[in-house]
N, CA, C and O of each residue as an XYZ file, in Angstrom:
600
protein
N       0.840     -1.191      0.000
C       0.000      0.000      0.000
C       0.878      1.244      0.000
O       1.903      1.292      0.681
N       0.478      2.230     -0.752
C       1.244      3.459     -0.869
C       1.041      4.327      0.359
O      -0.091      4.561      0.781
N       2.131      4.801      0.928
C       2.061      5.713      2.059
C       1.984      7.135      1.531
O       2.861      7.548      0.773
N       0.944      7.911      1.913
C       0.834      9.278      1.409
C       1.978     10.144      1.929
O       2.420      9.986      3.067
N       2.443     11.038      1.103
C       3.453     12.005      1.488
C       2.916     13.392      1.140
O       2.036     13.507      0.286
N       3.432     14.463      1.789
C       2.895     15.810      1.533
C       2.905     16.209      0.058
O       2.036     16.958     -0.389
N       3.867     15.720     -0.685
C       3.945     16.074     -2.096
C       2.731     15.585     -2.870
O       2.360     16.185     -3.879
N       2.106     14.501     -2.412
C       0.942     13.966     -3.113
C      -0.190     14.988     -3.206
O      -0.923     15.014     -4.194
N      -0.331     15.819     -2.191
C      -1.409     16.797     -2.186
C      -1.192     17.886     -3.232
O      -2.156     18.471     -3.726
N       0.060     18.162     -3.573
C       0.337     19.244     -4.506
C       0.593     18.784     -5.930
O       0.603     19.608     -6.844
N       0.800     17.492     -6.144
C       1.085     17.010     -7.499
C       0.061     15.991     -7.977
O       0.323     15.249     -8.924
N      -1.076     15.947     -7.349
C      -2.092     14.983     -7.744
C      -2.739     15.345     -9.063
O      -2.433     16.394     -9.632
N      -3.627     14.499     -9.563
C      -4.250     14.718    -10.860
C      -4.929     16.077    -11.030
O      -4.821     16.652    -12.113
N      -5.630     16.632    -10.018
C      -6.255     17.940    -10.282
C      -5.235     19.010    -10.624
O      -5.438     19.775    -11.567
N      -4.151     19.079     -9.882
C      -3.134     20.089    -10.148
C      -2.415     19.851    -11.453
O      -2.155     20.791    -12.203
N      -2.093     18.608    -11.731
C      -1.365     18.302    -12.960
C      -2.253     18.480    -14.176
O      -1.805     18.975    -15.210
N      -3.504     18.079    -14.057
C      -4.411     18.205    -15.195
C      -4.667     19.650    -15.566
O      -4.698     19.989    -16.749
N      -4.852     20.504    -14.578
C      -5.112     21.903    -14.875
C      -3.844     22.621    -15.301
O      -3.918     23.704    -15.883
N      -2.691     22.047    -15.025
C      -1.415     22.677    -15.369
C      -1.138     22.598    -16.857
O      -0.445     23.466    -17.388
N      -1.646     21.607    -17.541
C      -1.312     21.430    -18.947
C      -2.007     22.461    -19.823
O      -1.404     22.949    -20.779
N      -3.232     22.801    -19.531
C      -4.016     23.624    -20.446
C      -3.648     25.108    -20.475
O      -3.706     25.686    -21.560
N      -3.275     25.774    -19.377
C      -3.068     27.223    -19.452
C      -2.051     27.663    -20.501
O      -2.220     28.734    -21.083
N      -1.015     26.895    -20.764
C      -0.040     27.269    -21.772
C      -0.619     27.299    -23.180
O      -0.045     27.910    -24.082
N      -1.745     26.645    -23.361
C      -2.338     26.585    -24.691
C      -3.513     27.550    -24.842
O      -4.120     27.596    -25.912
N      -3.854     28.319    -23.810
C      -4.965     29.263    -23.928
C      -4.687     30.222    -25.079
O      -3.572     30.726    -25.215
N      -5.673     30.469    -25.887
C      -5.513     31.343    -27.027
C      -4.991     30.641    -28.263
O      -4.801     31.283    -29.296
N      -4.753     29.336    -28.187
C      -4.247     28.595    -29.348
C      -5.142     27.404    -29.705
O      -5.216     27.004    -30.867
N      -5.807     26.852    -28.716
C      -6.660     25.691    -28.978
C      -8.031     25.939    -28.352
O      -8.179     26.803    -27.488
N      -9.031     25.178    -28.792
C     -10.365     25.368    -28.229
C     -10.519     24.564    -26.936
O      -9.619     23.821    -26.546
N     -11.658     24.719    -26.286
C     -11.864     24.092    -24.974
C     -11.788     22.575    -25.020
O     -11.278     21.963    -24.082
N     -12.272     21.963    -26.064
C     -12.214     20.505    -26.163
C     -10.755     20.040    -26.153
O     -10.415     19.065    -25.483
N      -9.907     20.733    -26.890
C      -8.499     20.346    -26.940
C      -7.803     20.654    -25.618
O      -6.887     19.930    -25.228
N      -8.215     21.713    -24.921
C      -7.658     21.989    -23.591
C      -8.006     20.859    -22.638
O      -7.195     20.485    -21.792
N      -9.199     20.319    -22.770
C      -9.580     19.183    -21.933
C      -8.731     17.958    -22.262
O      -8.348     17.208    -21.365
N      -8.439     17.755    -23.538
C      -7.572     16.633    -23.923
C      -6.188     16.812    -23.315
O      -5.593     15.847    -22.835
N      -5.665     18.049    -23.330
C      -4.364     18.300    -22.725
C      -4.438     18.119    -21.207
O      -3.481     17.641    -20.597
N      -5.548     18.491    -20.599
C      -5.715     18.281    -19.163
C      -5.693     16.794    -18.824
O      -5.128     16.388    -17.808
N      -6.304     15.996    -19.673
C      -6.262     14.550    -19.454
C      -4.833     14.024    -19.566
O      -4.448     13.109    -18.839
N      -4.052     14.597    -20.468
C      -2.644     14.195    -20.581
C      -1.901     14.541    -19.298
O      -1.066     13.764    -18.838
N      -2.196     15.694    -18.720
C      -1.577     16.074    -17.454
C      -2.002     15.150    -16.328
O      -1.189     14.781    -15.480
N      -3.272     14.778    -16.318
C      -3.743     13.834    -15.309
C      -3.078     12.478    -15.489
O      -2.782     11.788    -14.513
N      -2.846     12.100    -16.739
C      -2.136     10.844    -17.012
C      -0.727     10.898    -16.449
O      -0.244      9.922    -15.876
N      -0.057     12.055    -16.615
C       1.296     12.200    -16.079
C       1.277     12.096    -14.558
O       2.165     11.485    -13.963
N       0.272     12.687    -13.933
C       0.166     12.592    -12.477
C      -0.128     11.162    -12.045
O       0.387     10.704    -11.025
N      -0.934     10.469    -12.798
C      -1.256      9.073    -12.475
C      -0.008      8.200    -12.588
O       0.207      7.302    -11.774
N       0.802      8.468    -13.593
C       2.042      7.706    -13.750
C       2.932      7.914    -12.530
O       3.651      6.998    -12.128
N       2.894      9.098    -11.940
C       3.694      9.398    -10.771
C       3.218      8.606     -9.561
O       4.025      8.248     -8.704
N       1.947      8.334     -9.480
C       1.415      7.657     -8.296
C       1.562      6.144     -8.353
O       1.159      5.457     -7.415
N       2.126      5.612     -9.424
C       2.257      4.160     -9.515
C       3.419      3.622     -8.694
O       3.542      2.408     -8.526
N       4.274      4.500     -8.178
C       5.367      4.049     -7.316
C       4.977      4.302     -5.871
O       4.116      5.136     -5.594
N       5.593      3.601     -4.971
C       5.294      3.796     -3.562
C       6.218      4.837     -2.970
O       7.292      5.104     -3.509
N       5.799      5.426     -1.859
C       6.606      6.452     -1.204
C       7.966      5.882     -0.832
O       8.074      4.737     -0.394
N       8.996      6.690     -1.010
C      10.332      6.259     -0.665
C      11.098      5.643     -1.817
O      12.317      5.494     -1.730
N      10.421      5.282     -2.894
C      11.113      4.692     -4.030
C      11.765      5.741     -4.913
O      12.676      5.424     -5.678
N      11.326      6.947     -4.822
C      11.898      8.005     -5.641
C      11.946      9.292     -4.838
O      11.160      9.481     -3.909
N      12.840     10.149     -5.183
C      12.942     11.431     -4.495
C      11.833     12.361     -4.981
O      11.302     12.201     -6.080
N      11.500     13.330     -4.141
C      10.421     14.253     -4.463
C      10.679     14.991     -5.773
O       9.747     15.231     -6.541
N      11.927     15.349     -6.032
C      12.222     16.088     -7.257
C      11.907     15.267     -8.494
O      11.513     15.822     -9.519
N      12.075     13.957     -8.413
C      11.747     13.120     -9.560
C      10.246     13.047     -9.771
O       9.780     12.949    -10.906
N       9.490     13.094     -8.692
C       8.035     13.112     -8.829
C       7.585     14.410     -9.493
O       6.701     14.408    -10.350
N       8.201     15.511     -9.089
C       7.832     16.789     -9.682
C       8.149     16.803    -11.170
O       7.372     17.325    -11.970
N       9.288     16.231    -11.541
C       9.605     16.168    -12.969
C       8.592     15.297    -13.708
O       8.192     15.615    -14.828
N       8.181     14.203    -13.082
C       7.195     13.332    -13.720
C       5.889     14.037    -14.002
O       5.239     13.763    -15.011
N       5.498     14.940    -13.124
C       4.245     15.656    -13.313
C       4.453     16.876    -14.206
O       3.822     16.989    -15.257
N       5.318     17.775    -13.803
C       5.449     19.041    -14.505
C       6.365     18.951    -15.721
O       6.123     19.617    -16.728
N       7.405     18.141    -15.640
C       8.303     18.000    -16.783
C       7.671     17.205    -17.903
O       7.507     17.708    -19.015
N       7.317     15.970    -17.615
C       6.715     15.108    -18.641
C       5.344     15.639    -19.055
O       5.023     15.686    -20.242
N       4.545     16.035    -18.077
C       3.231     16.597    -18.403
C       3.346     17.857    -19.246
O       2.549     18.062    -20.161
N       4.331     18.707    -18.950
C       4.544     19.924    -19.732
C       4.995     19.621    -21.145
O       4.569     20.283    -22.092
N       5.852     18.626    -21.296
C       6.309     18.225    -22.626
C       5.144     17.696    -23.450
O       4.983     18.055    -24.617
N       4.340     16.845    -22.838
C       3.163     16.303    -23.539
C       2.210     17.432    -23.906
O       1.693     17.477    -25.022
N       1.976     18.349    -22.958
C       1.083     19.479    -23.229
C       1.594     20.371    -24.345
O       0.812     20.839    -25.172
N       2.906     20.614    -24.377
C       3.472     21.457    -25.429
C       3.332     20.796    -26.798
O       2.999     21.460    -27.780
N       3.584     19.506    -26.862
C       3.442     18.795    -28.143
C       1.978     18.787    -28.578
O       1.675     18.997    -29.752
N       1.078     18.545    -27.634
C      -0.346     18.534    -27.982
C      -0.834     19.905    -28.414
O      -1.762     20.004    -29.217
N      -0.220     20.972    -27.892
C      -0.579     22.306    -28.361
C      -0.254     22.429    -29.848
O      -1.022     23.028    -30.601
N       0.881     21.866    -30.279
C       1.219     21.864    -31.701
C       0.271     21.017    -32.527
O       0.029     21.307    -33.699
N      -0.261     19.981    -31.923
C      -1.207     19.119    -32.629
C      -2.567     19.801    -32.764
O      -3.167     19.794    -33.839
N      -3.053     20.393    -31.660
C      -4.419     20.903    -31.620
C      -4.562     22.394    -31.897
O      -5.684     22.899    -31.857
N      -3.484     23.126    -32.176
C      -3.572     24.573    -32.401
C      -4.564     24.868    -33.526
O      -4.606     24.176    -34.543
N      -5.359     25.918    -33.311
C      -6.379     26.297    -34.301
C      -6.090     27.683    -34.822
O      -5.909     28.622    -34.046
N      -6.047     27.813    -36.116
C      -5.755     29.100    -36.734
C      -6.818     30.137    -36.387
O      -6.500     31.313    -36.210
N      -8.060     29.720    -36.288
C      -9.144     30.648    -35.983
C      -9.025     31.227    -34.573
O      -9.558     32.303    -34.302
N      -8.339     30.531    -33.681
C      -8.220     30.992    -32.294
C      -6.908     31.722    -32.046
O      -6.906     32.831    -31.514
N      -5.788     31.106    -32.430
C      -4.495     31.685    -32.093
C      -3.679     32.186    -33.265
O      -2.573     32.684    -33.057
N      -4.176     32.077    -34.491
C      -3.453     32.567    -35.641
C      -2.517     31.560    -36.277
O      -1.970     31.830    -37.347
N      -2.313     30.405    -35.654
C      -1.428     29.379    -36.196
C      -2.165     28.047    -36.210
O      -2.724     27.623    -35.198
N      -2.159     27.400    -37.352
C      -2.799     26.097    -37.463
C      -1.874     25.026    -36.914
O      -0.651     25.131    -37.010
N      -2.472     24.003    -36.342
C      -1.711     22.873    -35.826
C      -1.777     21.687    -36.772
O      -2.253     21.797    -37.902
N      -1.292     20.554    -36.289
C      -1.239     19.337    -37.098
C      -2.618     18.939    -37.618
O      -2.746     18.539    -38.775
N      -3.644     19.042    -36.787
C      -4.982     18.614    -37.201
C      -5.571     19.518    -38.273
O      -6.521     19.130    -38.953
N      -5.018     20.725    -38.434
C      -5.479     21.618    -39.494
C      -4.505     21.634    -40.666
O      -4.544     22.540    -41.498
N      -3.626     20.624    -40.731
C      -2.749     20.478    -41.876
C      -1.402     21.180    -41.773
O      -0.768     21.423    -42.800
N      -0.946     21.512    -40.572
C       0.342     22.190    -40.402
C       1.251     21.365    -39.491
O       1.386     21.686    -38.310
N       1.878     20.307    -40.019
C       2.732     19.471    -39.181
C       3.983     20.201    -38.686
O       4.591     19.779    -37.703
N       4.370     21.282    -39.348
C       5.544     22.053    -38.925
C       5.347     22.604    -37.506
O       6.323     22.770    -36.775
N       4.114     22.888    -37.110
C       3.861     23.445    -35.777
C       4.281     22.468    -34.681
O       4.765     22.895    -33.633
N       4.108     21.188    -34.900
C       4.554     20.196    -33.919
C       6.076     20.248    -33.795
O       6.606     20.185    -32.686
N       6.787     20.364    -34.925
C       8.246     20.463    -34.897
C       8.687     21.744    -34.179
O       9.680     21.730    -33.451
N       7.972     22.832    -34.372
C       8.288     24.083    -33.673
C       8.125     23.894    -32.170
O       8.948     24.376    -31.392
N       7.078     23.204    -31.761
C       6.869     22.934    -30.338
C       7.998     22.063    -29.784
O       8.484     22.309    -28.679
N       8.412     21.061    -30.534
C       9.501     20.180    -30.091
C      10.803     20.970    -29.982
O      11.571     20.755    -29.044
N      11.063     21.875    -30.916
C      12.251     22.724    -30.835
C      12.219     23.579    -29.565
O      13.245     23.767    -28.911
N      11.042     24.091    -29.226
C      10.905     24.864    -27.997
C      11.183     24.021    -26.758
O      11.808     24.493    -25.809
N      10.724     22.786    -26.767
C      10.981     21.866    -25.652
C      12.481     21.606    -25.526
O      13.030     21.651    -24.426
N      13.141     21.336    -26.650
C      14.585     21.074    -26.624
C      15.335     22.296    -26.113
O      16.235     22.166    -25.283
N      14.979     23.474    -26.595
C      15.634     24.711    -26.136
C      15.443     24.902    -24.632
O      16.371     25.317    -23.936
N      14.262     24.606    -24.135
C      13.992     24.743    -22.701
C      14.830     23.767    -21.890
O      15.384     24.140    -20.856
N      14.929     22.531    -22.342
C      15.724     21.524    -21.625
C      17.197     21.929    -21.602
O      17.847     21.841    -20.560
N      17.728     22.374    -22.748
C      19.131     22.790    -22.812
C      19.371     23.992    -21.909
O      20.352     24.020    -21.166
N      18.488     24.982    -21.963
C      18.616     26.171    -21.118
C      18.623     25.787    -19.636
O      19.483     26.238    -18.879
N      17.676     24.966    -19.232
C      17.595     24.555    -17.824
C      18.836     23.784    -17.391
O      19.318     23.968    -16.273
N      19.359     22.925    -18.259
C      20.556     22.162    -17.920
C      21.760     23.081    -17.757
O      22.524     22.930    -16.803
N      21.940     24.019    -18.661
C      23.090     24.935    -18.597
C      23.005     25.827    -17.367
O      23.987     25.980    -16.642
N      21.841     26.413    -17.128
C      21.691     27.301    -15.974
C      21.836     26.521    -14.667
O      22.450     27.017    -13.723
N      21.287     25.325    -14.601
C      21.435     24.502    -13.395
C      22.895     24.163    -13.147
O      23.354     24.197    -12.005
N      23.629     23.836    -14.205
C      25.057     23.536    -14.070
C      25.806     24.757    -13.538
O      26.641     24.624    -12.644
N      25.523     25.926    -14.067
C      26.190     27.156    -13.607
C      25.886     27.418    -12.140
O      26.783     27.754    -11.367
N      24.623     27.265    -11.753
C      24.238     27.489    -10.350
C      24.931     26.492     -9.439
O      25.460     26.869     -8.394
N      24.935     25.217     -9.827
C      25.597     24.198     -9.006
C      27.091     24.452     -8.884
O      27.658     24.272     -7.806
N      27.740     24.867     -9.964
C      29.171     25.174     -9.902
C      29.429     26.359     -8.975
O      30.393     26.346     -8.209
N      28.577     27.381     -9.037
C      28.743     28.550     -8.167
C      28.580     28.157     -6.702
O      29.348     28.605     -5.851
N      27.598     27.334     -6.406
C      27.392     26.876     -5.025
C      28.562     26.021     -4.578
O      29.034     26.150     -3.448
N      29.035     25.142     -5.465
C      30.173     24.285     -5.127
C      31.412     25.117     -4.803
O      32.132     24.812     -3.852
N      31.663     26.153     -5.580
C      32.816     27.015     -5.318
C      32.650     27.830     -4.034
O      33.620     28.074     -3.315
N      31.416     28.246     -3.753
C      31.162     29.102     -2.591
C      31.152     28.306     -1.280
O      31.882     28.644     -0.348
N      30.335     27.261     -1.203
C      30.197     26.540      0.074
C      30.323     25.029     -0.071
O      30.363     24.315      0.931
N      30.385     24.542     -1.283
C      30.465     23.103     -1.510
C      29.093     22.469     -1.596
O      28.125     22.961     -1.017
N      29.026     21.377     -2.323
C      27.752     20.675     -2.506
C      27.567     19.501     -1.556
O      26.444     19.043     -1.345
N      28.656     19.014     -0.986
C      28.573     17.837     -0.113
C      29.091     18.175      1.265
O      29.895     19.091      1.435
N      28.628     17.436      2.237
C      29.146     17.564      3.598
C      30.411     16.720      3.705
O      30.721     15.921      2.821
N      31.125     16.912      4.791
C      32.323     16.103      5.028
C      31.925     14.633      5.170
O      30.812     14.323      5.596
N      32.838     13.737      4.810
C      32.546     12.303      4.846
C      32.215     11.833      6.263
O      31.343     10.984      6.445
N      32.906     12.380      7.264
C      32.634     11.975      8.656
C      31.208     12.344      9.063
O      30.532     11.565      9.735
N      30.751     13.529      8.658
C      29.392     13.955      8.982
C      28.373     13.057      8.288
O      27.339     12.719      8.864
N      28.672     12.676      7.054
C      27.760     11.812      6.309
C      27.670     10.429      6.950
O      26.582      9.864      7.061
N      28.800      9.889      7.367
C      28.819      8.570      7.996
C      28.155      8.612      9.367
O      27.398      7.708      9.723
N      28.438      9.659     10.134
C      27.882      9.775     11.480
C      26.409     10.131     11.512
O      25.745      9.930     12.530
N      25.896     10.649     10.428
C      24.489     11.036     10.367
C      24.347     12.545     10.284
O      24.918     13.281     11.088
N      23.589     12.992      9.313
C      23.467     14.431      9.079
C      22.631     15.135     10.149
O      22.864     16.308     10.440
N      21.665     14.434     10.733
C      20.867     15.061     11.786
C      21.756     15.494     12.939
O      21.640     16.618     13.427
N      22.629     14.621     13.370
C      23.521     14.920     14.486
C      24.588     15.931     14.064
O      24.845     16.888     14.794
N      25.198     15.742     12.926
C      26.295     16.608     12.501
C      25.837     18.033     12.174
O      26.528     18.991     12.521
N      24.706     18.185     11.526
C      24.270     19.505     11.095
C      23.321     20.199     12.072
O      23.317     21.424     12.192
N      22.518     19.391     12.766
C      21.474     19.986     13.604
C      21.616     19.663     15.090
O      20.902     20.218     15.925
N      22.532     18.774     15.408
C      22.691     18.391     16.801
C      21.538     17.562     17.334
O      21.295     17.541     18.540
N      20.821     16.877     16.446
C      19.664     16.092     16.829
C      19.888     14.625     16.450
O      20.705     14.303     15.588
N      19.153     13.767     17.108
C      19.166     12.353     16.744
C      17.745     11.906     16.464
O      16.795     12.432     17.044
N      17.602     10.950     15.587
C      16.288     10.412     15.255
C      15.935      9.344     16.288
O      16.743      8.466     16.590
N      14.732      9.430     16.817
C      14.308      8.467     17.852
C      13.432      7.415     17.247
O      12.973      6.515     17.951
């Protein structure tokens, strides 16, 4: 049985489903926004198939917002309507729009990776990313906070 964790309340299907559609407002109609919302709910459901403790919270967030956002962006290229947003999507005979969406996804991933690397390097130079080996072996609660787990 899955043990609930606080992250479950913020990354569940309602939040993930509603997260997919806002990026497509002004480009697709309501029916297609609902389809994108279902894709977001699917991403959230995929996140709940593991039990607590099997993955770190950051990986769960990526599963919902990263994968769900990628699916939503691609679906925006599929469902875009010229009458609504000025650009036709795949369903209106413009397959190039899907490729444009994929290029945007790739650019976002590269940007995030580069900026994250720069931030991590700056932190590493300033204060370091890891604790001393003795503190890690002895337990971080005791070494960093002076507390022990009971």
